[in-house]
C-alpha positions as CSV (number, residue, x, y, z in Angstrom):
1,M,-4.1,40.4,46.9
2,H,-0.6,41.5,45.8
3,A,0.1,44.3,43.5
4,P,2.0,43.3,40.3
5,R,5.7,43.9,40.3
6,G,6.8,46.0,37.4
7,P,4.9,46.7,34.3
8,V,2.6,44.0,32.9
9,P,3.6,43.1,29.4
10,G,1.0,44.0,26.8
11,P,-0.3,41.7,24.0
12,N,2.3,43.0,21.6
13,A,5.2,42.1,23.9
14,V,3.8,38.6,24.4
15,R,3.4,38.2,20.7
16,D,6.9,39.5,20.0
17,D,8.3,37.1,22.6
18,A,6.5,34.1,21.2
19,F,7.6,35.0,17.7
20,S,11.3,35.2,18.7
21,R,11.1,32.1,20.9
22,T,9.5,30.0,18.1
23,L,12.0,31.4,15.5
24,Y,15.0,30.4,17.6
25,E,13.6,27.0,18.6
26,R,12.7,26.0,15.1
27,H,15.4,27.6,13.0
28,G,18.1,28.9,15.4
29,T,20.5,25.9,15.2
30,A,20.3,25.6,11.4
31,L,20.7,29.3,11.0
32,Y,23.7,29.4,13.3
33,S,25.4,26.5,11.5
34,F,24.8,28.2,8.2
35,A,26.2,31.5,9.5
36,I,29.3,29.8,10.8
37,K,30.0,28.5,7.3
38,L,29.4,31.9,5.8
39,C,31.8,33.4,8.4
40,D,34.5,30.9,7.7
41,G,34.2,29.4,11.2
42,D,34.2,32.7,13.1
43,R,31.6,31.9,15.8
44,H,31.4,35.4,17.1
45,R,30.7,36.9,13.7
46,A,28.2,34.1,13.1
47,E,26.4,34.9,16.4
48,D,26.2,38.6,15.3
49,V,24.8,37.5,11.9
50,V,22.1,35.3,13.5
51,Q,21.1,38.1,15.9
52,E,20.9,40.6,13.1
53,T,18.9,38.2,11.0
54,A,16.5,37.5,13.9
55,V,16.0,41.2,14.4
56,R,15.1,41.6,10.7
57,A,12.7,38.7,10.9
58,W,11.1,40.2,14.0
59,Q,10.7,43.5,12.1
60,H,8.8,41.5,9.4
61,Q,6.8,39.3,11.8
62,G,3.6,40.5,10.2
63,I,4.4,38.7,7.0
64,L,6.6,35.8,8.3
65,D,5.4,32.7,10.0
66,P,8.2,31.1,12.2
67,T,6.3,27.8,12.5
68,T,6.9,26.9,8.9
69,D,10.0,25.7,7.2
70,R,9.5,28.2,4.3
71,I,10.9,31.0,6.5
72,R,14.2,29.2,6.6
73,T,15.0,30.2,3.0
74,W,14.2,33.8,3.9
75,L,16.4,33.6,7.0
76,F,19.3,32.1,5.0
77,T,19.0,34.7,2.3
78,V,19.0,37.6,4.8
79,A,22.0,36.1,6.7
80,H,23.9,35.7,3.4
81,R,23.2,39.4,2.5
82,I,24.3,40.5,6.0
83,V,27.6,38.7,5.6
84,I,28.1,40.2,2.1
85,D,27.3,43.7,3.4
86,H,29.7,43.3,6.3
87,H,32.4,42.1,3.9
88,R,31.9,45.1,1.6
89,A,31.9,47.5,4.5
90,R,35.3,46.1,5.7
91,Q,36.7,46.3,2.2
92,A,35.6,49.9,1.9
93,R,37.5,51.2,4.9
94,P,41.3,51.1,5.4
95,R,42.7,48.5,7.7
96,E,43.5,49.8,11.1
97,V,46.8,49.3,12.9
98,G,46.7,46.0,14.9
99,E,43.6,44.8,13.2
100,E,45.0,41.4,12.4
101,P,42.7,38.6,13.5
102,T,43.7,37.0,16.7
103,E,43.0,33.5,18.0
104,S,41.4,33.2,21.4
105,A,43.5,31.3,23.9
106,A,40.5,30.1,25.9
107,P,37.7,27.9,24.4
108,D,34.4,29.6,23.9
109,P,31.9,28.2,26.4
110,A,29.0,29.2,24.2
111,E,30.3,26.9,21.5
112,R,30.1,24.0,23.9
113,V,26.5,24.9,25.0
114,V,25.4,25.0,21.4
115,T,27.1,21.7,20.6
116,V,25.6,20.0,23.6
117,R,22.1,21.3,22.7
118,V,22.4,20.2,19.0
119,L,23.7,16.8,20.1
120,R,20.8,16.3,22.5
121,E,18.3,17.2,19.8
122,A,20.0,14.8,17.4
123,M,20.0,12.0,20.1
124,A,16.3,12.5,20.6
125,D,15.8,11.5,16.9
126,L,17.2,8.0,17.6
127,T,15.2,5.1,18.9
128,E,15.4,4.2,22.5
129,S,17.5,1.1,21.9
130,Q,20.0,3.1,19.7
131,R,20.3,5.8,22.3
132,E,20.9,3.3,25.0
133,V,23.7,1.5,23.2
134,L,25.4,4.8,22.3
135,I,25.3,6.0,25.9
136,Y,26.9,2.8,27.1
137,T,29.5,2.4,24.4
138,H,30.5,6.1,23.8
139,Y,29.5,8.1,26.9
140,L,30.1,5.5,29.6
141,D,33.0,4.0,27.6
142,H,31.9,0.4,28.1
143,S,33.1,-2.3,25.8
144,V,30.7,-4.2,23.5
145,D,30.8,-7.1,26.0
146,Q,30.2,-4.9,29.0
147,T,27.3,-3.2,27.2
148,A,25.8,-6.6,26.1
149,R,25.9,-7.8,29.7
150,A,24.4,-4.6,31.1
151,L,21.6,-4.6,28.6
152,G,21.1,-8.3,28.4
153,L,21.8,-8.5,24.7
154,A,24.1,-10.5,22.4
155,P,27.4,-8.7,21.6
156,G,26.5,-8.9,17.9
157,T,23.2,-7.1,18.6
158,V,25.2,-4.3,20.5
159,K,27.5,-3.9,17.5
160,S,24.7,-3.8,15.0
161,R,22.7,-1.3,17.1
162,A,25.8,0.9,17.6
163,H,26.5,0.9,13.9
164,Y,23.0,1.9,12.9
165,A,22.8,4.4,15.8
166,I,26.0,6.2,14.6
167,R,24.6,6.3,11.1
168,A,21.3,7.7,12.3
169,L,23.1,10.2,14.6
170,R,25.4,11.3,11.7
171,E,22.3,11.9,9.5
172,A,20.5,13.8,12.3
173,L,23.6,16.1,12.7
174,R,23.7,16.6,8.9
175,D,20.1,17.6,8.9
176,R,21.0,20.2,11.6
177,A,23.9,21.4,9.4
178,L,26.4,20.5,12.1
179,L,28.2,18.0,9.8
180,D,29.2,18.3,6.2
């Protein structure tokens, strides 16, 4: 029998981890999208707002249930207040020399990771046939005729499925607050 490595997490640590994981899985994407809008597209500030909001939710886990959609209103309200508080704090202190906002020359890899994850989730909302047509036409860059031959469908069917798939994907992304 082997001795355990490191301390064994207690029941509170397991509960805390489950709360945080559930919170991020169910509400993280929508909260992040909301925070980006509140922060005028500044993804770094939005990440800070999401993290601070999650910490406050964790501090109130005794009265919050991350498995319900009702918590989302609470999260959005807290995020909004955090942004307002940060704005007021910046206004209250004098601007420092060289404090002008700068644009990053390199793309943010975290942005790509979030986008890919949200897109995968949205694609999972589509039917199998819609997903299949989109993969061929948009990701594999096949023409309608090539897709029709590969899937054994009529070209008109491919066009129709692609049309409805794009519509459904757009709606799924709107639901996740990634599109306006």
